[in-house]
N, C-alpha and C positions, 0 to 999 in steps of 0.2 A: 794412766800408770802407772798402773800397781794392780795387781794380780784380784777376788780377795785370802784375807787371812784366813792361813791354815793352822789347826788347832791338833797337837797332838799329848798323847797321855804319856810319861812312864812312872809307870805305879811304881818299881821296884827303888826311881829312887826321888817318883814322889812333885814332878814339878811336871811342867807344860810349857812346852819349845809351844814360839809362834814362829809362823814364816808365813814371807809375803813373797811377790816377786815385783822386781819393781825393775823401766825404763837403764834400761845397759847408765842410757848414756848423760843422766841425773845424777847414778850414785860416785860421791868421790869416797874411797876408800881409806879418807885419813881423818874425814869427819864424816859417821856416817848420819851424826840427827841433821847434817843441813843438806842439802839438793845442789850440783850445782846452779842452780835459777834458785838459792837465797832459801826454799822454803826447811821448811823443817819437820820435820818427823816425831811423834810421839805415840807410845803404845801407853794405855789407859785401862785398866780393869775395873771392878763394879761389880758389889755384889745385891745394890737395887736400883740400877740402869737409870738412876737421880746423881749422884754421886757419886763421880768418875779418879780417880788418881793414878799418877803415873805413873809406870814404874820404876822411871828415873833413870837406866838405863837403857848402855850405850849399844841400837841391835851390832850385831855380830853379821858381814859382808861375808857374804857365800864362791859359792860357782855359778856362769855365768853361759850363757845358753838362747841363744836363738834374739835373745840382742835383750835382752833378762838378769835380772843382773836377783839370786836367792838374795832376804836380811830377812836374820831370825838374830833368835827373846829367849830366852829360858829363865823360864819365872815358880817360885816355889809353889807350890798349890795351896796350904791355907786356904780360905775361901769365899777366890773368884769366883765366879760363877758367868763371867760376861765381860769378853776384853775388847777395844777401839785403839784405831788404828789415826792418829789422827796430821791429818798433813795440814799446816797455817803457809798460804803463799807470803811466798816477797812481800813487800809494804814496795813497790817503784817510785825511784828522785822523780822530783817531780823538771 
């Protein structure tokens, strides 16, 4: 459903841009943190691979090509070393 997370760095701005592609059927541009199947997305970062902190930001929805929509988020460099995209599946109704 999700392609690998790509990371780029802008040295002049001191920002990392994280981007990933996801099946366009799941993307709701008006609420990009929640997929159409009610799963949620959360970008998290860590410096020690032990304690992860949510970036607490809504990803930007970009272009769609071949059924995949690009989503991205820009984060100031700081001391973060590692990023992860968490997807929490929706809880089915009984």
